[in-house]
N, C-alpha and C positions, 0 to 999 in steps of 0.2 A: 831727194827721191830715195836714197839709201835709208834715211830715217823712217820713211813710210814703210818700206819693205821690212825693216827690223821690227816695227810695231806690229805689223801683220803677222810676222812669224812668231811673235810672243804669244799669240792667241792659238797657235797650232797645238792640238792635243798631242801628248807624248807618244801615244800609240801610232799616230799617223807619221810622226817624225821617224820612229823606229822602222815602220813599214817602208818608208821611202829609203831609209839608209840600207835596208836589207834588199831593196829592189823588189819588194813583194807588193802586189796590189792590195789596197784596202777595199773590201767589198761591203758597201752599206746594204742594209736590208731592203728588200723589194718593197716598193710602195704598196700598201695594202689597198685593194680595190674597195670602192664604196658604192652602194646602191641604196635607194630609199628603203628597201626591205632590210638590208644589212644595218643601216642606220637605226631603223625602228627597233630591230632586235637588240642592237647594242644599247639603245636607250632603255629598253625593257630590262636588260641584264644589269645595267647600272642602277636602275631603280630597285631591282630585287637585291642587289648587293648592299645598297644603302639600308634597306629594310633589315637585311641580315646583320649589318653593323649595329643597328638599333636593338635588335634582339640580343646580341651579345652584351650590349651595355645593360639592358634590363636584367639579363642573367647575372651579371656581376653585382647589380644592386640587390637581387634576391639572395645571392650567396652571402653578401655582407649582412643582410637582414637575418639570415639563418645563423651566421656566426655570432651576431649580437645576442640573439635569443639563446643560443647554446652557451654563451659566456654567462648570461644572466642566470640560466638554469644551473650552471655549475656553482655560481655564487649562492643561489638559494639552497642547493643541496649541502654546501659547506656550512651555511647558517643553520640548517636543520640539524646537522651533526653536532654543532656547538650547542644548540638549544636542548637537544636530547641529552648531551652531557650535563648541562645545567639541570635538566629534569632529574637525572639520576642523582645528582648532588642534593636536590631538593627533597627527593624521596628519602635519602639517607638522613638528612637533617630532620625531616618529619619523624622518622622512626626514632632518632635519638631523642627528640623532644618528648615524644610519647613515652619512651622508656623512662626518661627522667621523671615525667609526671606520674607514671605508674609506680616507680620506686618510691616517690615521695608519698603517694597515697597509701602504698603498702606499709611504709614505715609508720605513718600516722595512724592508720586504721588496722594495724596488725592484731592478731589474736582477737578478732571480733570486736575491735574498738577499744580494747583494754588499754592500748597504748595511749589513746587520747586521754583516758582517765589518769594514766601515769603522768602525762605531761601536765595536766591541769592540777592533779592532787599533789604533785611534787612542788608546786609553787609555795613559797614561804610566806607570801602575803597576797592579798587580793589584788594589789597593784601589779605584782609580778604575774599573777594569773591573767590579768587583762592584757599585759604585754605579750605573754606567750600566746594567748588567744589571737591577738591582732597579727602577730608574726606568722602563725599558722595560716591564717586567712590570706595574708599577703603572699606567702610562698605559693599557696595553691593557685591564687589568682595569677601570679607571674608565670607559673608553669603553664597554666591554661592559655594565657595570652601568647606565650611563645609558640605553643602548639597551633593556635589560631593564625598567628602571623606566618608561620611556616606553611600551613595549609593554603593560606591566601597566596603566598609566593609561588607555591607549587601550582596552584590553579592558573596563575598568570603565565607561567612557563608553558603549561599544557595548552593554554589558549594560543600562545605564540606559535607553538609547534604545530597546532592544527591549522593556523593561518598560513604558515610556511608550507605545509603539505598541500594546502589548497592552491597556493601560488605555484608550487612545483607542478601540480597536475595541469594548471592552466598553461604554464610555460612548455610543458611537454607537448600539449596540444598545438600551441603556436609553432613550436619547432617542427612538428610533423606537417603542419600546413605550409610553412615556409619551404620545407624540403620538397613537398608535393608540387608547389608552384615552380620551384627551380627545375624539377624533373620535367614538368610540362613544357617549360621554355626550352630546355635542352632538346626535347622531342621536336618542338617547332623549329629550332635551329637546324637540326639534322634534316628535316624536310625542306627547309629553305635552302640549305647548302646543296641538296640534290636538285632543287629547282634552278638555282643559279648555275650549277654545273651543266644542266640540260640546255639552258639558254646560251651559255658559252659554247657548248658543242654545236648548237644550231647556228650561231654566228660563224664558227669555224667552217661548218659545212657550207654555209652560204658563200663565204669568202672563197673556199676551194672551188665551188661551182662557178663563181664569177671569174676567178683566175683561169679556170679551164676554158670558159667562154671567151675570155679576152685572148687567151693563147690561140685558140682555134681561129678567132677573128683576125688576129695578127698574122697567122699563117696564110689565111685566105687573102688578106690585103697584100702581103708580101708576094704571093704567087701572082696576084693581079698586076702588081708593079713590075714584076719580072716579065710577065707576058706583054705589058705595054712597052717595056724597053726592048724586048725581042722583036716586036712588031714595027718598030721605028728605027731601022738600022742607020738611017741618015742623021738621027738625032745625036744628042750628046751622051746617050747611054753607053756604058762600057761593057764589053763581054767579060764574063767571070773568068778568073784565072784558074788554072789547074790546082786542085786542092793540095796536091803533093808539092807544089811550088810556092805555097803561101808562106812558109817559114814560121818561126815561133813568135815573131812580133816583138814588141817592147813593153812588157808589163811594168817595167820600172817607171815609165812615164806617168802611171796612175798615181803613185805616191807623190810625185811632184805636183800634179794637178790638184790633188786634194789638199795641198797646203794652202790653196787660195780660195777655199770655200768661204763664202761671205764677202769676197771682194765685189764691189759694185760693178754693174754693167755700164760701160762707157763706149758709145759707138766710136769706132776707130781706135779703141784702146788696145794696147798690146804690152802692158806692163802691170806689175802688181798694184799700181795706183788705180787701175781700172782696165777691164777687158771687154772686147766684144767676142763673138764666138770663135772666129778664125784667129783673132789676136791671142786668145787663150791657148789654142792648139799649137800655133806656131811658136809661142813663147815656151811652152812646156817641152816641145820636141827640140827646141834650140838648146835647152839645158843638157840634153844628152848628145849634142853634136849633130843633130839632123835639122837641116833647113827646109822649111816648107814655104810654098807660095803664100801670099798674104790673104787671099780670099778663099771662101769655102768652095766656090765653084772651081777654082784652080787646084785646091788641095784634093778635090774629088778625082783629079786626073792622075795623081801620083800614087805610087805603090801598087800593090797587087789587089785587084778588085774582088770583092766577095758579093755575090748576088743578093738582092734583098730578101729572097725566100730561103736563104741559108744562114739565118741568125744562129743556128746551132754551131756554125763554124767560128763564131766570134770569140776572140780571146781578149783579155785586158790589154789596153793600149791601142786597139784598132780604132781608126777614125770612122765615125758613123755619120752619114749625110742625109739631108732632108731637102726635098724639092717641092715646090708648090704643086699640090694635087698629085704628088708622087711622080712628077715629071723630072727626069735627070737633066733635062736642058735648063731647068730652073732651080738648080741647087742654091739654097739661100742660108743654110744653117749646118753647123758641124759640131760634133762633140767627141769625147774620148770614152770608149767603152771601158767600164770598170769591172764587169763581170756580173753574173747572177741577174741578168736582164736589166741592168742599169747603166747610165752613162753620166759623165760630169760635163757640164757645159755652162756658158754664159748666155742665158736665155734671151733677154730683151731689156729695153729701157725700163728703168724702175725696179729691176730685179737684181739678183746677185749670183755669183758663181755657186752652183749647187748640183746635187745629184738628183736625177729624175729617172723614171721608169721608161726604158725603151719599149718594153712590151706594151705598156699602157698607151704610149704615144702611137705606136703602130696600129693598135686596135681602135683608137679613138680618132686619129687624124689621117692615117693612111698616107703619110707623106715621106715615108722612109724609102730611100733609093739605093741603099747598099752601103758597103764599108770598104775601107782601104787598109791594108796592112803594110807597114813600112819596113 
């Protein structure tokens, strides 16, 4: 049995252990009420939130598309700078080639062509004359071909520059379109975020209204239970004790009880291997040196009684009791109040020790018959 207890304690959250050590109650959140309208709004909000997530994914895709285009545009502009530098070089080469050709022509045809006669008349033989003539023709042809080649190269560079500039213009347009698409999605996201926020607010409002409705209903049922108890003095109902005599109770027992969340319900069980409702309360109070009777009906008789319509007086550690149809003569269930409208208990066969909403049980079942403070 000790091994079972040890294994169960290994599953206890550290915060609960610390709370128990400090004798301070751990207060779980109140169970959120649910109605068909609340569920429908929640589903609508969840669907809207899913759509918002998809919009954010699409925006990321568009931003990546924009970044890719911007990167390609930067590459094109860098290539344009390189080509323009090549074009400047080509223009210099062309000017140099033209200057060479011009100087050559000027030297050959200077003084109105007399230089040509000097070249030819200076030949000592006809053979030398032919050689000089062929050389002059070849030189002129080579210079002319150089000029033509440079002009052709310059034309290719100019065509490449024009193509790159066209590509640049297209990429600028694509970048603008990508940015516009991203801006549109951002605007849609902003609108969707407002829509989601409005749905969340609507859900919160519906929950608040339902909680208020349940609170009022719980108060009404508690008053009715108190009136029934007051109208049947011969029954097992207990008169409420003076508020000034209630004392501070035992909030430290809450931390002990919460150590056993998840322990299975076992009828007749009164150990961490398994609990029934009164077995859980008697075991937990025994840990702080207080002995309780074994049944919930008997436990109802001990301590100072708090009327069912005074749930506002409850403090952590109070025992809370339930009777069939709100009849104190038929008490059949007990739990330990943990605060904030909740109690810890071992509910029923097939269930486990857990925290439930006292407020919701009062409003839905109307079987609360009051509490005891030890």
